[in-house]
Structures are given as C-alpha cells and as structure tokens.
N, C-alpha and C positions, 0 to 999 in steps of 0.2 A: 551344589556349590559351584562357584565360578560363574562365568558368563553363559548366557543362554540366547541362542538366535531366535528372533521372533520375526518370521517372514509374513509379509502382507501381500496384498494383491498388487502386482506390478502395474504401474500407470493408473491406479485406481484413485479417484478423488476422495473416496471414503477414508483413505489413509492419511490425507493431508488437509484436514478440515480448516485449520487456521489460514493456510495459504489460499484455499478456495474461497473462504469468506472475504479475505482481504481483496482478492482479485475481483470478486463480484461487487464489492463496495466501490472499488476504484472505477470499474467499468460503469457503474451507476452514476458516479460523479461525472465521468467523461460524457456520457450520453446526455445528462442533464445540462451540463455546461454548454455543450455543442448545440443543443436545441435552443437554449436560452439566448445564445449568441448568434444563432441562425448562421452557422458556419458550414463549410463543406465537409463531407465525411472523409476527405482525403488527408485531413490533418489530425485524425484521431490519435495517431501515435504521439504527436507532440502534446496533445491534450492529456494523454495517459502519462507521459513523462512529467508534466506539470503537476498532475494530481498526485503521483507518487512522491514527487519532491516535497509537496506540502504535507502529505500524509506522514512522512518520516519525521517531520518537524512539529507534530502535534502530539501532546501526551494524551493517552487514553486511559481512563480509570481501569483498574486500581493503581496503575503506575503513576508516579509523579515526575518521572523523567521521560523525555522523548527517545525514540530509537536512535536518532542522530546524536543526542546528548550521551547516551550510553556508549556509543561507538567512538565518538570524537573527543569525549570528555570536555566539551564546550557547550555553552548554552546556545541553542540555534537562534538565528535571526531571520525574520521575514521582511526586514526593512527594504530589501531589494525588490520585493514583489509590489507591483502596481495594479490598480484596478482600472 
C-alpha cells in the first residue's frame, strides 16, 4: 500500500524514451533544413529553436490538440512564419 519508489538508471536514455525520440526527430529536421538551405553549421542552435517552435504547434496523432494549445488554451497560429 502507499507510494513505492521506482529507481531507474541515472542519466540513462532508456528511461526517457519519448524525450530521446523527440530530440532525435528535431535534430533530423535541423540537419535536413540546414543541408537543403546550404547554411553554415554555426547557426544550428537557431535552426533547433525554430524546429522546436514549429514542433510544439503541430498536433500529432492520436492527439487533436497541440502541446501549445494544451498549455496556453489558445489555438496556435503559424501566420508569422514565412518561407
């Protein structure tokens, strides 16, 4: 009865699968965008910020709301993004 401590491996990626998959996906987007745009590797952190910004505003199945919408209680807008 009551609460039970469940200890995992410290700093082990096996314990944080969703975060690891998200980071791997974002880095794949960054690498792809930077290669397509033929940009310098010195701006990878800006590319990662942009990828994360867009990622938080896109709903992924089976969810119907975006993470931004859950947190802010507002429908996200990407109208400020330009191509």
